[in-house]
N, C-alpha and C positions, 0 to 999 in steps of 0.2 A: 490665275486669275489676272484681268487687265489690271494695271497699276495697283495692284494688291497682293497680300500674302494670303496663305491657305487659311488663316483664321478670319479673313475679311478685313484686317486692317489696311488702311492705304496711308500713304505718306502724310504726316499730321494729323493722324488720328491720336486720340488721347485715352486710353485705355484706363487711367486713372481718374477720369470726368472732370479734368479742370479746364480745359480750353473752351473759349467761349463759342467754338464749332464742332459740330460733332460729323463725321462722314464715314460712310459705309459702303462698300460695294457688296451688293447682295447678288448670289447667283441664281438664276431663274429656277428656283427649287423651293416649291412651297413649304416644304421642311423648315428650311432657313428664316421663316417669317418669325415664329416663335422667339427664336435666340435674338434675332434682330430688334424686335420690340424690347425685351429684356435688358439688351445692353442701351438703348434708347433711354428707357424707364431709369436706370442707373445714372447716366449723364444728365438726365432731368431733375432728377432728385439731389444729385449732387451741387446743382446750381440752384437749389432751393425754390425750384417751381412747386407750386401747390398741387396736392393731390389731385384735387379736380381737373386742373389743368393737365396733369400728367395723363389721366385717364382719356381725356378728350383728345387729347393729340395723339396718344397711342392707338385710339379707334381710328382717326382719320389718317394717320400714316400708315397703318397696318392696310387700310382699304386701298391706297394709293399703291403701296408695295404689291399688294395682290393683284390690283388692276394691271401693273406693268408686268407682272411675270404671267399672268393669264393671258392677256391681251397681246402685249409687246411682244412676247417671245412664245407665242402658242407653237411655231414649228422651228423654234431657235432655243432649245434647251441649254445650251451655252451661253446663252445671253447674260449681260450684266445690267442689274439696276442700282444707280446711286442714289443713296438717302443722304440728304445734307440738312442738318439742321443749324440753324446759328440764332443766339440770343442778342436781343437788341434791349434797350432801356426797359420798355413795357410791354414788349411783344417778342414772339418768337417766328421764325420763318423757317420753314421746312419745304425742299423741292426734292421730289423724286422724279429721276429721268432714266427713261430706257431708250436705247438706240434700236427699238424693234419698228415693225412697220405700223404706220398709223392706219386704222380703220374707224373713221367718224361712225359713231352710235351704229356700228355692225350690229350690235345684239339689242338695239332699243326696243324691235317690235316682239322680244319674247318677255312674256309676262312675268317669268321668274328671274329676269336679269335687270340690271340698271340701278340697282338699290346703292351701290358703292357710292357714286357721285352724290346722291340726295343724304347720304349719311355724312359724307365728308362736309357739305354746306350748311348742315344742321347742327354740326358740334365746332366749326372753325368759323371765324370771322370774315375770312375773304378765301375763295377757291377760285383758282384759274387752271385750265387745263390747254396747254399749247401743243398741237399736233402738226407734225412734218413728216416728210418721206424719211426723214433721218432719226425719227424718234419722237417721244412724247414727255413734256414735262409739266408734272402736277406740281402748283405752288400753293401751299396752304399757309395762312396767317393766323395767329393766334393771339390775341391781346391777353396777356396774363394778368388773373385775378389777385395773386398774392395770397397768403393764409387767411 
């Protein structure tokens, strides 16, 4: 794995859940989504993030990661998506970055597609998606509500 270990840890990752930032390299394999969400859940809980915020963040981050795997690496199963979360005073910033090919709204005309962006924008306070030939970065911001 690029920059990581077989367990998906990258230098500076914090398995104990005490660092202010969480970073994981996620292989382009949908089977890795659930374990990654669970690791993020543990990190968020270790930092006292409310259950409501944990659940909404996991929904949005899961969508962003699933989209990176499906769209960014459709023809490159060896691809790596990087998920990074960082806590600030009153908000959380998550970035999901792939290095796959950018295809703006390639599936927008298919009725069963395109709900991921809508879901992310409904549960997060800010969502931005920047795509280039070098890949896509999804930035999610959630103001934390506390308990």
